[in-house]
C-alpha positions in Angstrom: 0.0 0.0 0.0 2.7 2.5 1.0 6.0 2.8 -0.8 8.2 4.0 2.0 10.7 5.6 -0.4 8.1 7.7 -2.2 5.4 8.3 0.3 5.6 11.8 2.0 5.4 11.1 5.7 6.3 14.7 6.4 3.2 16.0 4.6 1.1 13.5 6.4 2.5 14.5 9.8 1.9 18.2 9.1 -1.7 17.4 8.0 -2.4 15.5 11.2 -0.8 18.3 13.2 -3.1 20.9 11.6 -6.2 18.7 12.2 -5.2 18.3 15.8 -4.7 22.0 16.3 -8.2 22.5 14.7 -9.8 20.1 17.1 -8.1 21.9 20.1 -9.2 25.3 18.8 -12.8 24.1 18.2 -13.0 22.8 21.8 -12.0 26.2 23.1 -14.4 27.9 20.7 -17.1 25.6 21.9 -16.5 26.3 25.5 -17.9 29.3 27.4 -16.3 30.3 30.7 -18.2 32.9 32.7 -17.1 33.2 36.4 -17.3 29.6 37.7 -19.8 28.5 35.1 -18.3 26.4 32.2 -20.4 25.1 29.3 -19.3 23.3 26.2 -21.2 22.7 23.0 -20.9 19.6 20.9 -19.0 21.0 18.0 -15.6 19.7 19.2 -16.5 16.0 19.5 -18.3 16.1 16.2 -15.1 17.5 14.6 -13.1 14.7 16.2 -15.4 12.1 14.6 -15.0 13.7 11.2 -11.3 13.9 11.7 -11.2 10.2 12.3 -13.3 9.6 9.2 -11.1 11.9 7.2 -7.9 10.1 8.2 -9.6 6.8 7.5 -10.3 8.0 4.0 -6.6 8.6 3.4 -6.0 4.8 4.0 -8.9 3.9 1.7 -7.7 6.2 -1.0 -4.2 4.8 -0.9 -5.6 1.3 -1.2 -7.8 2.2 -4.2 -6.2 1.1 -7.5 -5.2 4.1 -9.6 -7.2 3.0 -12.7 -10.4 2.7 -10.6 -9.7 6.2 -9.1 -9.4 7.6 -12.6 -12.6 6.0 -13.7 -14.6 7.3 -10.7 -13.7 11.0 -11.3 -16.2 11.7 -14.1 -19.3 10.0 -12.6 -18.5 11.5 -9.2 -18.3 15.0 -10.8 -21.6 14.4 -12.7 -23.3 13.2 -9.5 -21.9 16.3 -7.6 -23.3 18.6 -10.2 -26.7 16.9 -9.9 -26.4 17.4 -6.1 -25.7 21.1 -6.6 -28.9 21.4 -8.6 -31.0 19.5 -6.1 -29.7 21.5 -3.1 -31.2 24.6 -4.6 -34.7 23.2 -3.9 -33.9 22.4 -0.2 -35.1 24.8 2.6 -33.0 27.9 2.9 -30.7 28.3 5.9 -29.7 31.9 6.6 -31.0 32.8 3.2 -28.9 30.2 1.3 -29.5 26.8 -0.2 -26.2 25.1 0.5 -26.8 22.0 2.7 -28.5 18.6 2.7 -29.5 17.7 6.3 -29.3 13.9 6.8 -29.8 12.5 10.3 -28.6 15.7 11.9 -25.5 15.9 9.7 -25.3 18.7 7.1 -23.7 17.9 3.8 -22.4 20.7 1.6 -22.0 19.6 -2.1 -20.1 22.8 -2.9 -17.2 21.5 -0.9 -16.7 18.2 -2.8 -17.2 19.8 -6.2 -14.1 21.9 -5.7 -11.8 18.9 -5.6 -13.7 17.1 -8.4 -13.7 20.1 -10.7 -9.9 20.4 -10.2 -9.5 16.7 -11.1 -11.7 17.2 -14.2 -9.9 20.3 -15.4 -6.5 18.7 -14.9 -7.6 15.7 -17.0 -8.7 17.7 -20.0 -6.2 20.5 -20.1 -3.3 17.9 -19.8 -4.3 16.2 -23.0 -1.6 16.0 -25.7 -1.5 18.4 -28.6 -3.7 21.1 -27.0 -2.7 24.7 -27.7 -2.9 27.4 -25.1 -6.3 28.6 -26.3 -7.9 25.2 -26.0 -6.4 24.7 -22.6 -7.9 27.9 -21.3 -11.2 27.3 -23.1 -11.5 23.8 -21.6 -10.6 25.0 -18.1 -13.1 27.9 -18.2 -15.8 25.7 -19.7 -15.5 23.0 -17.0 -15.3 25.5 -14.2 -18.3 27.5 -15.4 -21.2 25.2 -14.5 -20.3 24.6 -10.8 -19.5 28.3 -10.4 -22.9 29.3 -11.7 -24.7 26.8 -9.5 -22.8 27.9 -6.4 -23.5 31.6 -7.2 -27.2 30.8 -7.3 -27.1 29.3 -3.8 -25.7 32.1 -3.2 -22.1 31.6 -2.1 -19.9 34.1 -3.8 -16.9 33.4 -1.6 -16.5 29.8 -2.7 -16.6 30.8 -6.4 -13.4 32.8 -5.9 -11.6 29.5 -4.9 -12.4 28.0 -8.4 -10.7 30.8 -10.2 -7.6 30.8 -8.0 -7.3 27.0 -8.7 -7.8 27.5 -12.4 -5.0 30.1 -12.6 -2.6 27.8 -10.7 -3.5 24.8 -13.0 -2.9 26.9 -16.2 0.5 27.9 -14.8 1.3 24.3 -14.0 0.1 23.4 -17.6 2.8 25.8 -18.8 0.4 28.2 -20.4 2.5 31.3 -21.2 2.5 33.8 -18.4 1.3 36.6 -20.6 -2.0 34.7 -21.1 -2.3 34.6 -17.3 -1.6 38.3 -17.2 -4.4 38.9 -19.8 -6.8 36.9 -17.7 -6.2 38.8 -14.4 -5.6 42.2 -15.9 -9.3 43.3 -15.8 -9.3 42.6 -12.0 -6.3 45.0 -11.6 -8.0 47.6 -13.7 -11.1 47.4 -11.4 -8.8 48.2 -8.4 -6.9 50.9 -10.3 -10.2 52.6 -11.2 -10.3 54.4 -7.9 -8.0 57.2 -9.3 -7.0 58.3 -12.8 -3.3 58.3 -12.0 -3.4 54.6 -11.0 -5.3 53.8 -14.2 -2.6 55.5 -16.2 0.3 53.8 -14.4 -1.4 50.4 -14.7 -2.0 50.7 -18.4 1.6 51.7 -19.0 2.9 48.8 -16.9 0.5 46.4 -18.7 1.6 47.5 -22.2 5.3 47.2 -21.3 4.8 43.7 -19.9 2.9 42.6 -23.0 5.6 44.2 -25.2 8.2 42.3 -23.2 6.2 39.1 -23.9 6.5 39.9 -27.6 2.8 39.9 -28.1 1.5 41.4 -31.4 0.6 45.1 -31.5 -3.0 44.1 -32.3 -3.3 42.0 -29.1 -1.6 44.7 -27.1 -4.0 47.3 -28.4 -7.1 45.2 -27.8 -6.0 44.4 -24.3 -5.2 48.0 -23.5 -8.6 49.2 -24.8 -10.5 46.5 -22.8 -8.7 47.4 -19.6 -9.2 51.2 -20.1 -12.8 50.5 -20.8 -13.1 48.4 -17.6 -11.4 51.0 -15.5 -13.6 53.9 -16.9 -16.8 52.0 -16.6 -16.4 51.2 -12.9 -17.6 54.6 -11.7 -20.8 54.0 -13.7 -21.1 50.6 -12.3 -20.6 52.0 -8.8 -23.4 54.5 -9.2 -25.6 51.6 -10.4 -25.1 49.7 -7.1 -27.8 49.9 -4.5 -27.1 51.8 -1.3 -26.6 48.7 0.8 -24.2 47.2 -1.7 -22.1 50.4 -1.7 -22.2 50.3 2.1 -20.8 46.8 2.3 -17.8 47.8 0.2 -17.2 51.1 2.0 -17.6 49.3 5.4 -14.9 46.9 4.4 -12.6 49.8 3.8 -13.7 51.5 7.0 -15.6 49.1 9.3 -16.3 52.0 11.8 -18.8 53.3 9.3 -21.3 50.7 10.4 -19.9 49.2 13.7 -23.2 47.5 14.7 -24.0 46.2 11.2 -21.8 45.2 8.3 -18.6 46.2 10.1 -19.4 44.4 13.4 -17.8 41.0 12.6 -14.5 42.5 11.4 -14.3 45.0 14.3 -14.9 42.3 16.9 -12.4 39.9 15.2 -9.7 42.6 15.2 -10.4 43.4 18.8 -10.0 39.7 19.7 -6.8 39.2 17.8 -5.3 42.5 19.1 -6.3 41.8 22.7 -4.3 38.6 22.7 -1.1 40.7 22.8 2.1 38.6 22.8 1.1 35.4 24.6 -2.7 35.6 24.8 -5.2 35.5 27.6 -4.8 31.8 28.2 -6.6 28.6 27.3 -10.4 29.1 27.3 -10.1 32.6 28.6 -10.9 34.6 25.5 -13.4 37.3 26.6 -14.6 38.2 23.1 -15.5 34.5 22.7 -16.9 33.9 26.2 -19.1 37.0 26.1 -20.2 36.0 22.6 -19.1 39.3 21.1 -17.2 37.4 18.4 -19.6 35.9 15.9 -19.1 32.5 14.2 -16.1 31.9 16.5 -16.0 28.2 15.9 -16.1 28.5 12.0 -15.2 31.6 10.0 -13.5 33.4 12.9 -11.7 30.7 14.7 -8.3 32.3 13.9 -9.4 35.2 16.1 -10.0 32.7 19.0 -6.5 31.4 18.6 -5.1 35.0 18.4 -7.0 36.0 21.6 -6.2 33.0 23.7 -2.6 32.2 22.5 -1.6 35.7 21.3 1.0 36.6 18.7 3.1 33.6 19.6 0.3 31.1 19.1 -0.8 32.8 15.8 2.7 32.8 14.4 3.1 29.1 15.4 -0.1 28.2 13.4 1.2 30.3 10.4 4.5 28.5 10.6 2.8 25.1 10.4 0.8 26.3 7.4 3.9 27.6 5.8 5.7 24.3 6.2 2.6 22.5 5.0 2.3 24.5 1.8 6.0 24.5 1.3 6.0 20.7 1.5 3.2 20.5 -1.1 5.2 22.7 -3.5 8.2 20.4 -3.0 5.9 17.4 -3.8 4.4 19.0 -6.9 8.0 19.3 -8.3 8.5 15.6 -7.8 5.5 14.6 -10.0 6.3 13.9 -13.6 2.8 13.0 -15.0 1.4 16.2 -16.3 -2.2 15.5 -15.2 -1.2 14.8 -11.7 1.1 17.8 -11.5 -1.7 20.1 -12.7 -4.3 18.6 -10.3 -1.9 18.9 -7.4 -1.2 22.6 -8.3 -5.0 23.2 -8.3 -5.4 21.5 -4.9 -2.5 23.6 -3.5 -4.0 26.8 -4.8 -7.5 26.2 -3.4 -6.2 25.3 0.1 -3.7 28.2 0.2 -6.3 30.7 -1.2 -8.8 29.7 1.5 -6.2 30.0 4.2 -5.1 33.4 3.0 -8.7 34.7 2.6 -9.8 33.4 6.0 -6.8 34.8 8.0 -7.0 38.0 6.1 -10.7 38.3 6.9 -9.9 37.7 10.6 -7.4 40.6 10.8 -9.4 42.9 8.6 -7.4 42.7 5.3 -10.2 41.2 3.2 -14.0 41.3 3.4 -15.9 38.7 5.4 -16.7 36.1 2.8 -17.6 33.0 4.8 -14.6 30.9 3.7 -13.4 28.6 6.5 -9.8 28.1 7.6 -8.8 24.7 6.2 -8.4 21.9 8.8 -9.0 24.4 11.6 -12.5 25.7 11.3 -15.5 23.6 12.3 -17.2 21.8 9.5 -17.4 18.1 8.6 -17.7 18.5 4.8 -14.9 21.0 4.7 -12.5 18.9 6.8 -13.3 15.7 4.9 -12.8 17.1 1.4 -9.7 19.1 2.4 -8.1 16.0 3.9 -9.1 13.9 0.8 -7.5 16.5 -1.4 -4.2 16.2 0.4 -4.6 12.4 0.2 -4.9 12.7 -3.6 -1.4 14.3 -3.6 -0.1 11.6 -1.3 -1.5 9.0 -3.6 0.1 10.6 -6.7 3.5 10.6 -4.8 3.1 7.0 -3.6 2.4 5.6 -7.1 5.3 7.4 -8.9 7.0 4.9 -11.2 4.2 2.2 -11.0 1.7 3.9 -13.3 2.3 6.4 -16.0 
């Protein structure tokens, strides 16, 4: 089952360490201490059960023959798409149609579709004799359906994960970087639209980069015109937004504009992290958590609980473990020679790292609150299970190097 010379025991150890830290953090987030009264909710032991199931799935996946694994990807993807359609007709929870509730367990099909979409994209864009245009076309086409269905739920935060993964997979597929630049350039133009000087600087930089890439003048001109148009149309788009939509964006920039509304979560999260100081308030002693000022502290804002109770030292320790974990995945990707597996591993790396960056950034006020959990740390059975299986896929690829092309 395990090839000791090729299996990455270091990556597995780091994965288990992250899951263990997550269970400890969820226990703290589930426990309320007020004076001599201590009460604990059931989130922590549920997470432990899912952690055991997730680790068991690693063993099962390693035992599964690679040909059968490859055969199962397409029907599993089709079934997951069907589940995304069916979930839209389930009762809404907090205004969203995201979960199936089976025997008290909530199943979120948008979690599993991330991994399956990555595997599908990797399969098709790794085919021989595909030019760059077809690789990008296939990638966008496969991503489009799950993205649309998830947006209808609605869950806009999750859709961002798909695009981050697609860019990483296109880079791993050796699509020229200037194509990647063309894809992301409109996003930069949107940001630059806040001031005419930024627009001018960005367009000049874009043109110089495209000239350096030896793109044709026609392509450079078209790209420049499109980006100028996007930058100039943004003020019109802004005026077309409703007041509450503008308020959400402005509150992200300055949460104090609406401290009891849209800015409440970020303000309380920043207070929790900041109040932890160097070494934190101590195990179970987080006041923002215990007084329930910090919302969703066992899911989206669990990093704030860690920051409050373990301080800067604890937060940096967790960030160090994540850095070692992602660094190890990068090392492993470079060991893979089969194109499809290398591309799939790059997509998995991107989606896990993107979620980690967004969640931690959200907790310290660098990005808007999007509802993206912290991988392996936040409470959530579906999320933990799929994230662990995703890492298990990389471990399987490594373990079977040399046996199967």
